[in-house]
C-alpha positions as CSV (number, residue, x, y, z in Angstrom):
1,M,18.8,-46.0,-24.4
2,S,21.2,-46.1,-21.8
3,G,19.6,-46.7,-18.4
4,I,20.1,-49.6,-16.0
5,I,16.6,-50.6,-16.9
6,E,15.7,-50.4,-20.6
7,V,12.4,-51.5,-21.8
8,T,11.7,-51.6,-25.5
9,N,8.4,-52.3,-27.3
10,L,7.2,-54.5,-24.4
11,S,3.8,-56.2,-24.6
12,F,2.2,-58.6,-22.3
13,G,-1.2,-60.0,-21.4
14,Y,-2.5,-63.0,-19.4
15,A,-4.7,-63.7,-22.2
16,P,-2.6,-63.5,-25.4
17,A,-5.4,-61.8,-27.4
18,N,-5.9,-59.1,-24.9
19,P,-2.7,-57.5,-23.8
20,I,-2.6,-55.4,-20.7
21,L,0.8,-53.6,-21.7
22,K,1.2,-52.6,-25.3
23,N,4.5,-51.7,-27.0
24,I,5.8,-49.8,-23.9
25,S,9.3,-48.3,-24.1
26,F,11.1,-46.4,-21.4
27,E,14.3,-46.4,-19.5
28,A,15.5,-45.8,-15.9
29,P,18.9,-44.2,-15.6
30,S,21.1,-45.7,-12.8
31,G,20.5,-43.6,-9.7
32,T,17.0,-42.4,-10.5
33,F,13.8,-42.5,-8.7
34,L,11.0,-43.7,-11.2
35,V,7.4,-43.9,-10.2
36,I,4.8,-45.9,-12.0
37,A,1.2,-44.8,-11.7
38,G,-2.1,-45.5,-13.4
39,P,-5.7,-46.9,-12.5
40,N,-6.2,-50.4,-11.2
41,G,-5.9,-53.0,-14.1
42,A,-3.5,-50.8,-16.1
43,G,-0.5,-53.3,-15.6
44,K,1.6,-51.6,-12.9
45,S,2.3,-54.6,-10.8
46,T,2.5,-56.8,-14.0
47,L,5.2,-54.5,-15.3
48,L,7.1,-54.8,-12.0
49,N,6.9,-58.5,-12.2
50,L,8.3,-58.4,-15.9
51,I,11.2,-56.3,-14.8
52,C,12.2,-58.5,-11.9
53,G,11.9,-61.8,-14.2
54,A,8.7,-63.2,-12.5
55,L,7.0,-62.9,-15.8
56,K,8.1,-63.2,-19.3
57,P,7.1,-60.7,-22.1
58,Q,5.0,-61.9,-25.0
59,S,7.1,-59.5,-27.2
60,G,9.7,-56.7,-26.7
61,E,12.9,-56.7,-24.6
62,I,13.9,-55.8,-21.1
63,M,17.5,-55.0,-20.6
64,L,19.0,-54.9,-16.9
65,D,22.5,-53.2,-16.8
66,A,22.9,-53.6,-20.6
67,S,22.1,-57.4,-20.6
68,P,18.8,-59.1,-21.5
69,I,16.9,-60.1,-18.5
70,E,16.4,-63.7,-19.6
71,S,20.4,-64.1,-19.6
72,Y,20.5,-63.8,-15.8
73,S,20.4,-66.7,-13.5
74,A,18.1,-66.4,-10.3
75,E,21.2,-65.8,-8.3
76,A,22.6,-63.1,-10.7
77,L,19.2,-61.4,-11.0
78,A,19.0,-61.2,-7.2
79,A,22.2,-59.5,-7.1
80,K,20.9,-56.8,-9.4
81,V,17.3,-56.4,-8.3
82,A,15.5,-56.5,-4.9
83,V,11.7,-56.5,-4.7
84,V,9.4,-55.3,-2.0
85,R,5.8,-56.5,-2.4
86,Q,2.7,-54.8,-1.1
87,E,2.6,-55.1,2.8
88,S,4.2,-58.5,2.9
89,V,2.8,-61.2,5.3
90,P,5.1,-61.3,8.4
91,I,7.1,-64.5,8.4
92,F,5.9,-66.5,11.4
93,G,8.5,-67.2,14.2
94,F,11.3,-64.9,12.8
95,S,12.8,-61.8,14.4
96,V,13.5,-58.6,12.6
97,I,17.2,-59.3,12.4
98,E,16.6,-62.9,11.1
99,T,14.2,-61.5,8.5
100,V,16.7,-59.1,7.2
101,L,19.6,-61.5,7.3
102,M,17.7,-63.8,5.0
103,A,18.6,-61.4,2.1
104,R,22.3,-62.4,2.6
105,T,21.7,-66.2,2.2
106,P,23.1,-66.3,-1.3
107,Y,26.3,-64.7,0.1
108,F,26.7,-67.2,3.0
109,S,29.8,-69.5,3.1
110,A,29.8,-72.9,1.9
111,A,29.2,-74.0,5.5
112,G,25.9,-72.1,5.3
113,F,26.9,-69.3,7.9
114,E,26.9,-65.6,7.5
115,S,30.3,-63.7,7.6
116,Q,31.1,-60.6,9.6
117,A,30.6,-58.6,6.3
118,D,27.1,-60.0,6.0
119,R,26.3,-58.9,9.7
120,D,27.8,-55.5,8.9
121,I,25.5,-55.1,5.9
122,V,22.5,-56.2,7.8
123,N,23.2,-53.8,10.7
124,D,23.8,-51.0,8.3
125,A,20.4,-51.5,6.6
126,L,18.7,-51.8,9.9
127,E,20.4,-48.4,10.8
128,L,19.3,-46.8,7.7
129,T,15.6,-47.9,8.0
130,D,15.5,-47.0,11.7
131,T,14.7,-50.6,12.8
132,T,17.7,-51.4,14.9
133,R,15.7,-50.7,18.0
134,F,13.4,-53.6,17.5
135,A,16.0,-56.0,15.8
136,L,15.2,-58.8,18.3
137,R,11.4,-58.5,18.3
138,P,9.2,-60.8,16.3
139,L,8.1,-59.5,13.1
140,T,4.5,-60.3,14.1
141,N,4.8,-57.8,16.9
142,L,5.4,-54.7,14.7
143,S,2.9,-52.3,13.1
144,S,2.4,-52.2,9.4
145,G,4.6,-49.2,8.9
146,E,7.4,-50.9,11.1
147,R,7.0,-54.0,9.0
148,Q,7.2,-52.2,5.8
149,R,10.6,-50.6,7.0
150,V,11.9,-54.1,7.9
151,F,11.1,-55.4,4.3
152,I,12.9,-52.4,2.8
153,A,15.8,-53.1,5.2
154,R,15.9,-56.6,3.8
155,A,15.9,-55.3,0.2
156,L,18.8,-53.0,1.0
157,A,20.7,-55.9,2.8
158,Q,20.4,-57.7,-0.5
159,D,22.8,-55.1,-1.7
160,S,21.2,-54.8,-5.1
161,P,21.7,-51.5,-7.2
162,V,17.8,-51.6,-8.1
163,L,14.9,-51.6,-5.7
164,L,11.5,-52.5,-7.1
165,L,8.5,-51.6,-4.7
166,D,4.9,-52.4,-5.3
167,E,2.7,-49.9,-3.4
168,P,5.2,-49.4,-0.6
169,T,2.7,-47.3,1.3
170,S,-0.5,-49.3,1.1
171,F,-2.4,-49.4,4.4
172,L,-0.2,-46.8,6.0
173,D,-1.1,-43.6,7.7
174,L,0.0,-40.2,6.5
175,R,3.2,-40.0,8.7
176,H,4.3,-43.5,7.7
177,Q,3.7,-42.9,4.0
178,V,6.1,-39.8,4.2
179,D,8.6,-41.8,6.3
180,I,8.7,-44.6,3.7
181,Y,9.2,-42.1,0.8
182,D,11.9,-40.2,2.8
183,L,13.6,-43.5,3.4
184,L,13.5,-44.4,-0.3
185,K,14.9,-41.0,-1.3
186,T,17.7,-41.4,1.2
187,A,18.6,-44.8,-0.3
188,Q,18.6,-43.2,-3.7
189,M,20.7,-40.1,-2.8
190,E,23.2,-41.5,-0.3
191,R,23.6,-45.1,-1.6
192,G,23.0,-44.5,-5.3
193,K,20.1,-46.9,-5.5
194,T,17.8,-47.0,-8.5
195,I,14.2,-46.8,-7.1
196,V,11.2,-48.0,-9.2
197,A,7.9,-47.6,-7.1
198,V,4.5,-48.5,-8.1
199,T,2.0,-46.1,-6.5
200,H,-1.5,-44.7,-6.5
201,D,-0.5,-41.4,-4.8
202,I,0.1,-39.0,-7.4
203,N,1.1,-36.2,-5.0
204,L,3.8,-38.2,-3.2
205,A,5.1,-39.5,-6.5
206,A,5.4,-35.9,-7.8
207,Q,7.2,-34.9,-4.7
208,Y,9.8,-37.6,-4.6
209,G,10.0,-39.1,-8.1
210,D,12.5,-37.9,-10.8
211,E,10.7,-39.4,-13.5
212,A,7.1,-41.0,-14.0
213,L,5.6,-43.6,-16.0
214,L,1.9,-43.1,-16.3
215,L,-0.2,-46.3,-17.7
216,G,-3.7,-46.0,-19.3
217,M,-6.2,-48.6,-19.4
218,D,-6.2,-48.7,-23.1
219,G,-2.5,-49.6,-23.3
220,S,-1.4,-45.9,-23.7
221,F,1.5,-44.5,-21.7
222,Q,3.2,-41.3,-20.8
223,H,6.9,-41.3,-19.7
224,G,9.1,-38.4,-18.7
225,R,10.0,-35.9,-15.9
226,T,7.3,-36.0,-13.2
227,S,6.5,-32.3,-13.8
228,E,5.7,-33.2,-17.4
229,V,3.8,-36.5,-17.0
230,F,1.6,-35.4,-13.9
231,S,-0.5,-32.8,-15.3
232,A,-4.3,-32.2,-14.7
233,E,-5.0,-33.0,-18.4
234,H,-3.1,-36.3,-18.3
235,I,-4.7,-37.3,-15.0
236,R,-8.2,-36.6,-16.2
237,N,-7.7,-38.7,-19.3
238,V,-6.0,-41.6,-17.6
239,F,-8.1,-41.8,-14.5
240,N,-11.3,-40.6,-15.9
241,V,-11.9,-38.1,-13.1
242,Q,-12.0,-34.3,-12.8
243,V,-9.1,-32.8,-10.7
244,F,-8.2,-29.6,-9.2
245,A,-4.5,-28.6,-9.7
246,G,-2.7,-26.1,-7.7
247,N,0.8,-25.1,-6.8
248,I,2.5,-25.0,-3.4
249,G,5.9,-23.4,-3.9
250,R,7.5,-25.1,-7.0
251,E,5.4,-28.3,-6.5
252,R,2.1,-29.1,-8.3
253,F,-0.6,-30.9,-6.4
254,F,-3.7,-32.7,-7.5
255,I,-7.2,-33.1,-5.7
256,P,-9.7,-35.4,-7.4
257,L,-13.3,-34.1,-7.5
258,G,-16.3,-36.2,-7.6
259,K,-19.6,-35.1,-9.0
260,L,-21.1,-34.4,-5.6
261,A,-17.9,-33.0,-4.0
262,K,-18.4,-29.7,-2.2
263,D,-18.0,-26.7,-4.5
264,S,-16.8,-28.9,-7.3
265,R,-18.8,-26.8,-9.8
266,Q,-17.1,-23.6,-8.7
267,I,-13.5,-24.8,-9.4
268,N,-12.1,-24.5,-12.9
269,T,-11.1,-27.9,-14.1
270,G,-10.5,-27.1,-17.7
271,P,-7.7,-28.5,-20.0
272,N,-5.4,-25.7,-19.5
273,D,-4.2,-26.9,-16.2
274,N,-3.9,-23.3,-14.9
275,N,-5.7,-23.7,-11.6
276,T,-4.1,-21.9,-8.6
């Protein structure tokens, strides 16, 4: 392996005798966009917490930029990895710019003040996330989509090469979901960031992700290019749901089908994954 994130034979469970993650191995090359998908309870958020050092593996190894993750101090780890949680609760009383500036705290001078370089980085993050226009507004006065962009701006201002995001589009409407993924793709392509995003949206993940990690409830996993991992067969097996798969241009899209879905019996959902 030679990625900025390297996971080898990783196992973890909150009850030691019942591991959620079982001998998982994968890597995320520097500058790639990796999406992590799977049903509720498969260990997606747990894996993210292991990668950022919030949890310790029961067995296996996590390497970050060629060094064991346990070798990093909290400050050194923050310089490598920034984390955006699910729809973070607004920080009472703080403005947008104050919230984003908090990411620069470890870099402040001994006197506890930000430098011009810190302010430049914060302004750059606000501009990239299109949040400059409400920089002075209280965070509590923003919509869910606007707040999520602010928290991504804070992660960018942390100036870490790796961004970990847990369901970054939860509770957002369709437009804001696309806006967030466009923003993350821009950070990857223009800033060279390595993006690791947990998601329930297979279709957005397939459109924006370079690679995918699909976790099963039984501890199984699939890792590879999104076009290889996201197939009708894999989705049926992992999520235990029938799907219709069809192409729009070069992209493949999936629609889940319930037993009572309209016309579900008339759609071929066989294992050959050749629906059109």
